[in-house]
MIGU-281517 format. One record per residue (C-alpha): residue number from 1; residue in one letter; y, z, x. Coordinates in pm, whole numbers, plus 50000, padded with zeros to 5 digits. Layout:
// residues N
(NUM; a; (Y; Z; X))
...
//
This chain:
// residues 140
(1; m; (64516; 44150; 62107))
(2; g; (64599; 43975; 61840))
(3; k; (64343; 43846; 61581))
(4; t; (64305; 43725; 61186))
(5; y; (64033; 43719; 60973))
(6; q; (64025; 43558; 60643))
(7; t; (63704; 43498; 60415))
(8; a; (63668; 43288; 60099))
(9; v; (63353; 43181; 59856))
(10; i; (63374; 42812; 59812))
(11; n; (63200; 42691; 59500))
(12; a; (62950; 42453; 59691))
(13; p; (62643; 42484; 59847))
(14; v; (62666; 42539; 60212))
(15; d; (62502; 42226; 60324))
(16; r; (62731; 42011; 60130))
(17; v; (63037; 42248; 60297))
(18; w; (62911; 42229; 60645))
(19; s; (62882; 41827; 60586))
(20; r; (63234; 41808; 60511))
(21; i; (63370; 42039; 60784))
(22; r; (63149; 41998; 61089))
(23; n; (63346; 41710; 61248))
(24; f; (63599; 41876; 61471))
(25; h; (63782; 41497; 61440))
(26; d; (63790; 41534; 61082))
(27; l; (64045; 41740; 60927))
(28; s; (64095; 41524; 60612))
(29; w; (63994; 41776; 60368))
(30; g; (64262; 41988; 60497))
(31; s; (64562; 41684; 60441))
(32; a; (64807; 41894; 60307))
(33; v; (64790; 42142; 60598))
(34; v; (64672; 41919; 60868))
(35; e; (64861; 41581; 60801))
(36; k; (64732; 41408; 61159))
(37; c; (64423; 41485; 61371))
(38; e; (64436; 41252; 61660))
(39; a; (64101; 41299; 61872))
(40; v; (64126; 41345; 62263))
(41; g; (63875; 41199; 62490))
(42; k; (63553; 41033; 62410))
(43; k; (63342; 41302; 62280))
(44; p; (63221; 41279; 61925))
(45; g; (63356; 41593; 61663))
(46; d; (62980; 41772; 61704))
(47; q; (62986; 41824; 62090))
(48; v; (63125; 42098; 62315))
(49; g; (63436; 41945; 62497))
(50; a; (63534; 41735; 62184))
(51; g; (63941; 41761; 62202))
(52; r; (64178; 41716; 61928))
(53; i; (64577; 41746; 61869))
(54; l; (64673; 41871; 61524))
(55; n; (65030; 41728; 61356))
(56; d; (65111; 41608; 61708))
(57; a; (65146; 41994; 61820))
(58; f; (64810; 42203; 61850))
(59; h; (64595; 42103; 62140))
(60; e; (64252; 42216; 62051))
(61; t; (63907; 42221; 62220))
(62; l; (63572; 42253; 62089))
(63; v; (63404; 42519; 62268))
(64; e; (63092; 42595; 62079))
(65; f; (62885; 42399; 61804))
(66; s; (62620; 42528; 61617))
(67; e; (62442; 42319; 61346))
(68; l; (62158; 42564; 61298))
(69; n; (62414; 42849; 61251))
(70; r; (62661; 42620; 61079))
(71; s; (62943; 42749; 61304))
(72; f; (63193; 42620; 61592))
(73; k; (63438; 42773; 61809))
(74; y; (63745; 42599; 61938))
(75; s; (64055; 42724; 62200))
(76; i; (64401; 42635; 62122))
(77; d; (64512; 42529; 62446))
(78; d; (64879; 42483; 62340))
(79; g; (65095; 42458; 62081))
(80; p; (65459; 42544; 61925))
(81; a; (65556; 42917; 61956))
(82; p; (65424; 43104; 61880))
(83; v; (65079; 42997; 62004))
(84; s; (65231; 42817; 62306))
(85; k; (64997; 42832; 62624))
(86; n; (65356; 43051; 62736))
(87; d; (65303; 43292; 62422))
(88; v; (64915; 43326; 62390))
(89; k; (64605; 43331; 62617))
(90; d; (64252; 43293; 62566))
(91; y; (64279; 43207; 62208))
(92; i; (63946; 43131; 62033))
(93; g; (63932; 43024; 61660))
(94; s; (63581; 43072; 61507))
(95; v; (63422; 42906; 61157))
(96; r; (63104; 42965; 61029))
(97; l; (62935; 42923; 60671))
(98; i; (62728; 43160; 60552))
(99; p; (62503; 43081; 60239))
(100; i; (62509; 43282; 59922))
(101; t; (62166; 43199; 59759))
(102; d; (62213; 43410; 59444))
(103; n; (62450; 43127; 59294))
(104; d; (62417; 42854; 59563))
(105; t; (62761; 42883; 59698))
(106; c; (62856; 42956; 60052))
(107; l; (63105; 43196; 60230))
(108; i; (63360; 43053; 60497))
(109; e; (63499; 43312; 60756))
(110; w; (63731; 43200; 60952))
(111; s; (63843; 43390; 61248))
(112; s; (64061; 43415; 61582))
(113; s; (64147; 43622; 61844))
(114; w; (64424; 43602; 62155))
(115; e; (64570; 43796; 62437))
(116; s; (64949; 43805; 62357))
(117; a; (65237; 44068; 62463))
(118; t; (65368; 44021; 62113))
(119; d; (65209; 44005; 61722))
(120; d; (65386; 43719; 61639))
(121; a; (65133; 43477; 61630))
(122; c; (64939; 43717; 61368))
(123; e; (65113; 43595; 61017))
(124; f; (65207; 43280; 61173))
(125; c; (64797; 43194; 61250))
(126; h; (64692; 43393; 60906))
(127; n; (64918; 43200; 60706))
(128; i; (64775; 42855; 60809))
(129; y; (64397; 42930; 60801))
(130; v; (64448; 43095; 60422))
(131; a; (64624; 42743; 60347))
(132; l; (64325; 42561; 60519))
(133; i; (64052; 42730; 60326))
(134; d; (64244; 42688; 60006))
(135; e; (64268; 42331; 60067))
(136; l; (63854; 42333; 60132))
(137; k; (63813; 42509; 59811))
(138; k; (64001; 42243; 59633))
(139; a; (63766; 41976; 59768))
(140; f; (63469; 42096; 59576))
//
């Protein structure tokens, strides 16, 4: 099983950060990493089943969404190697925000797991998520 796990402190209140990332169809905050985010289907970006294609390559589906927990999970259904449907199975990414009440900031936790015969996707995915988190930190 492959997996990644990244965390960072975002220097903004949790509700402000959540309002920025909660729409599955909007990755404008990470435009240095995701240049294009195309919504697929008619479901809004906060509804399970919403689909998107990132950078004309990564096909993803929102599989869980919680306003209360400020979290969502998504699948990668296909993409370039090493996360293509031929390379990995059951890819689930998870994003969660946790308030840090001591100083009114928040912790972002971004993890993913999948089944694969190799570890090729580990560094690839880790680097993408670290870059996205860095972009989110810059947004605040």
